N, C-alpha and C positions, 0 to 999 in steps of 0.2 A: 476563054474565060472572060466574060464581060464584067465580072464583079470587080469593083474597085472602090477604094476609099480615098477621101480628099484629105491631104496633109499639107498644111501651110499654103492652101490655095492651088495645089497640084494634085491631079488624080494619080493614085498609086495602086497598082494591082494588088489584090488581096493576098495572093500567094507571096509576093515580095514583102508585103507588110508583115505577114506571119513569119517569114524567114528572118526578117530583121529583128522582130521581137524575140524569136528564139535565140538569135545570136547575142542579143543584149542580156537575156536571162542567163545564158551560159557564162558570159563575161562576169556577170554579177555573182554567180555561184562560185566561179573560180576565185574571185576576189575575197569572198567570204571564207572559202576553204584556206586560202593563204593566210588570212588574218587569224583563223582558228589555229592553224599550225604554229603561227608566231606566239599566240597566247599559250599554247601547250608547252612550247619550248621555254618561254619565260617562266612558266610555273615550275617546270623541272629545274631550271636554274635556281629559282627562289628556294625550292625544297632542298636542293643540294647545299645552297648557302646557309639555310636554316640548320641543316644537319651539322655543317662545319661549326657554326656558332654554338650549337648545343654541345659539341665535343669540347670546344674551347671553354665553355661555361662550366662543364663538369670538371675539367682540369683546374680551373680557377677555384671552384668550390672545394675540391680536395685540398688544394694549397691553403685555402682559408681555414679549413677544418684543422689542419696541422698547426697553423698559427694560433688558432683559438685554443687548442689543447695546451700549447706552451704558455699562452697568456693566462689560462685557467690555473695552471700550476703556480705561476708567479703571483697571481692574485691571492691564492690560498696562503702563500707564504706571507704576503703583506697583511692579509686579514689576521693571521695568527699574531704577527707583531703588533698590529693595531689593537687586537683583543687584549694582549698583555698590558699595553699602555692604558687601555680603558679600565681594566681592573685596578691598576695602580691608582688611576685618577679617582675611581669610585671609593677605594679604601681611604685615600687622602681626604676627600670631601666628607666621608662619613666620620673620620676622626675629628675634623675641624668642627662639624656640626654638633657632634657630641660634646666637645669642649664648650662651644657656645651655649648649648642648652644647659650645661652644668652651671656656667656662670650666670645665665639668666635665672635659673632656679634658685641659686644662692641669693641673688639680689632680691627676688620676689619674697623669699623666705625672710630675709632681713627686714624688708619693708613691712611684711605681715606682722613680724614680732614687734617692730617699732609701733605700728598702728595699734596692736593689741595692748601694748604698754600705755599708750596715750588714752585709750578707751578706759583702761583700768583706773588711770589717774582721774579721768573725768567722773567715773563712778564714785571714786572716793570723795571728790569735791561735791557731788550731788548728795552723798551721805552726810557730809558736813553741813550742807544747806538744810537737809531734813532735820539734823540735830539742832541747828540754829532756830528753825521754825518751832520745834518742840520747846526750846528754851523760851521763845517769845510767848508761846501759849501758857507756859508756867508763869512767866512774868505778868501776863495779863490777869492772872488770878489774884495778884497782890495789888491791884489798883486801889482798893479801899485803904491800904496802908500807905499809899503814896503821899497823902496830905501830911502825915506826921514826918515823913522823910523830907519833904520839901519845905517844911517850916523853918529849918535851919539853912541859911544861905550857903555855908561851906559844905554841909552835907548834900544840899541840892546840886551844887556844882560837881562834887565828887560823884554823885549818882548819875548825872547826865553824862559826865566824861566816861565813867565806867561802862555805862550801857552802850554808848556810842562805840567805845573800843571793843566791847564784846561782839557787837554786830559786825564791825570791820574785820576783826580777827577770824570770826567764823566764816566769813564769805570770801576773803582774799588771801593769797599766799603771803608769806612773810616779806617778800621783796616787792609787794604791791602797795605798800602804805608806809607812812612815817608818822609817829606821834610826837607832838611838841617840837617840830623842826624849826630852825631859825631861818627867816627869809632875808633877802638882801637889805631890807629896811630895818632889820633888827627885831621885827615882830615874830611871835611864835604862835601860829594857829594850833588848835587842838589836834588836827590831823590833816595830812596831805595824802590824797589818793592818787597814785601814779597811774595815769592812763597810757596804754600802749601807743607809742608813736606820737604823743601829744603832751601838752603841758599838764602839770598836776592840778587836782581839784582840791580847794581848801574847804575844810569842814570846821564849824565853830559849834561847841556844845554848851556855851555859857548863856543860855536863854534866860532872860529876866522873868521870873514867875511871881514876884511879890504883888504886882498890880493885878494880875489875873486871879490870884488867890483872894485878894480883897474884893475884886469884882464878883466872884462867885459867893463870897460870904456877906455881901451888902444886903441889908434888910430894908432900907428906905431909899427914896429917890436921891437924896443928897449924897449919901454914902456911895451910891451907885455911880453918881455923876463924878465924884472925886476919884473913884476907882477907875472909871473909864479914862479920865484925864491922865491918871498915873500910868495906865497901860500904854496910852498913846505916846507919852513922853519917854518912858523907859524903853519900849520896843523901838520907837523911832530913832532914839539916840543910839541904840545898839546896832540898828541896821546901818546907820551912817558909819559907825565905828568899824564894823566888819568890812564894808565896802572900801573904806580908806586904808585899812591895814592889810587886807588879804587879796585885793584885786590889783595885782601888779602886772602890767603889760610885759609880755615876753618871759615872765617867770611863773605865773599861775594862769588858770583859766579865767575867762572874763565873767564867770559866775561863781558864786560861793554858796555853800549849803549851811543853813542855820538849823541845828538839830533841836527839835522839841521833844523832850523825853517822855511825853505821855500822849496817848491817842485822844483822850478826852480833852486835854488842854488844846491840842491841835484842832479838834472839832470846834471848841468854843472860839478859838481865834478866827477860823474861817466863817463861823456863823455870825459873830457879833462885831468883828473888826476886819471886814473885807477891805476897807480903805488902807489899813496897814499892810495887808497882803499885796495890794496893788502897788503901794509905795515900795515895798521890798522888791517886787518884780522890776519896777523901773530902775531901782538901784542895783539890779542883777544879783539879788540875794534871794534864795529860795528856801522857804520853810519846809522842813521834812520831818515827818513823824517816824517812829521806829519802823513801822511797816514800809513806809516810802523809802527810808534809808536802806532797808533790806532789799527792796526792789532795785534801787540804784546800784547797790553792791552787786546784785545778780547781773545787772546790765554790764557793769565793768568786768565781771567775771566772764561774761559771754564775749566781750571784746578781747579779753586776754586769750580766751580759748580760740577765738577766730584768728587772732594773730599767730598763735602757735600752729594752728592748722594751716595757715598760709605758708608759714616757714617750712612745715613738713611737706606741704605740697610743692614748694620750690625745690626741696631736697629730692622728692620723688621725680619732679620734672627734670632736674639735673641728671639723675640716674638714667631716666628714659632717654635723655639727649645723648648720654654716653653710649647707651645701647644702640641708638640709631646710628651713631658714628661707627660703632663696631660692625653693624650690618652694612653700612656704606663701604667700609674697607673690605669686608668679605665680598661684596658685589664687584668692587674693582679687581680683586684678586681672581675672582671667577672669570671676569672679562679678559684679564691677561691670560688665564689658562685657556680660554676659548680661542684667543688669538694664536697661542702656541699650537693648538690643535689644527687650526686652519693653515698655519704655516707648514705643519707636518704633512697635511694633505697635499699642499702645493708641492712640497719636496717629493712626496711619493709620486705625484703626477709627472714631475720632471724626471725622476728616476725611471719611470715607465717609458717615457719618450726615449731616454738614452738607451734603455735596454732594447727597445724596438730597433733603434738605429744599429746597435751592435749586432743584433740578430740578423738584420738585413745584410750587413757587411759580411758576417760569417757565411751566410747562404751564398752570397756572390763569390766569395773566395772558394767555398766548397764546390761551386759549380765549375771552376777552372780545372782543366785537365793538364797535369804536369808529368804524367808517367811515360807515355809513348812518344808523343810528338816533341821534338826539340824546340826550344824557343825560336821563333822567327828572327831573322837577322835583316838589318836594313842594308842599303847599298854599300855602306862602309864596312860591313862585316861584323858589326856589333849587334849583340842580342837586344831585341826590342822587348818592351813590356807586353805581357799577355793581354789579349783582348777579351772582353766578356763574351759569353755565348751570344749567338745570334738572337736578336729580339729582346735582349736584356741591356739596359742602359748601364754604363759604368757607375760604380758607387760614388755618390757625392761626398766630398770631403767636408766634414763639419768640425767646428772648433771643439766639440765635445770629444 
């Protein structure tokens, strides 16, 4: 056989080359077979180990199911106890809330009755104001007879005083005004109107009407000039007198009212003697007609009503503050009760831990065999303590 191949620079016969290749292939197949056999053996060992682990896992699951059944029974007992406590708490809270609602309802009813009484009082005052307006309408129908009444100085003074007192009485409560009081300087104004939370307001009803009557009756220029001069002198003197007598710092208001008992005279005064009106304003003396005095009385009445409303609002605010305090105390008590419940839950958890430890110790003791085998003895002949079963650790000693 002349056939040959060249390997690494040397000629090798073909038959030898084929034989070497076959031997190499056989060695390779043998190595593969050995490796496959090792893999099969490793798989059998793994399957056996898995089967053993499965058996151990089934045993552990059975043990866990038993423990779970015991735990379920204990949890049911705890749930029954907790349910009883919860029902007691719900009943306690219901009783407290009903009591609080009853108190709040009583306070609201009392406030509603109080407010209704005040509204009724306001309606009565409004009725009095309507009556006063009707009286003013009736008095306006007697303007034509006013001249005869005003002709006499004493009758004029009594008429002005009486009309002013009627307007004040109709518009203000009995404790809101004083007639003919005595001031610190010994002077006695016709009326003092008490303003809520402030100094009283002086009212004078002795308006000098002689000069205005002469002015209205003057037929020629000379008589009219003399009447104008008389009006300026009389009213100017009376303005100074009112300012000096009734404007007392710290005792009365810094303005005073000068009552004019007729609307027509008041109109003539503003139409023909505007300088006297301005002088009175500078002296802090204000002319008021019956209608203006009525409006001023209504304003004072509104101030008194607002003051009373503020007082009632403060009372209501005080009651609401007490209610808020009660709610705050209720919240604190609920928080304390919630703290007690959380403490009870923690105690139940600790009881459960102790019960688990007791159960484990009982199981360890139950697993010991004391019937057939005598207790082992040590080298000195004394009995030694029993050992736990193989695979189980001795129970740990706990302070519980």
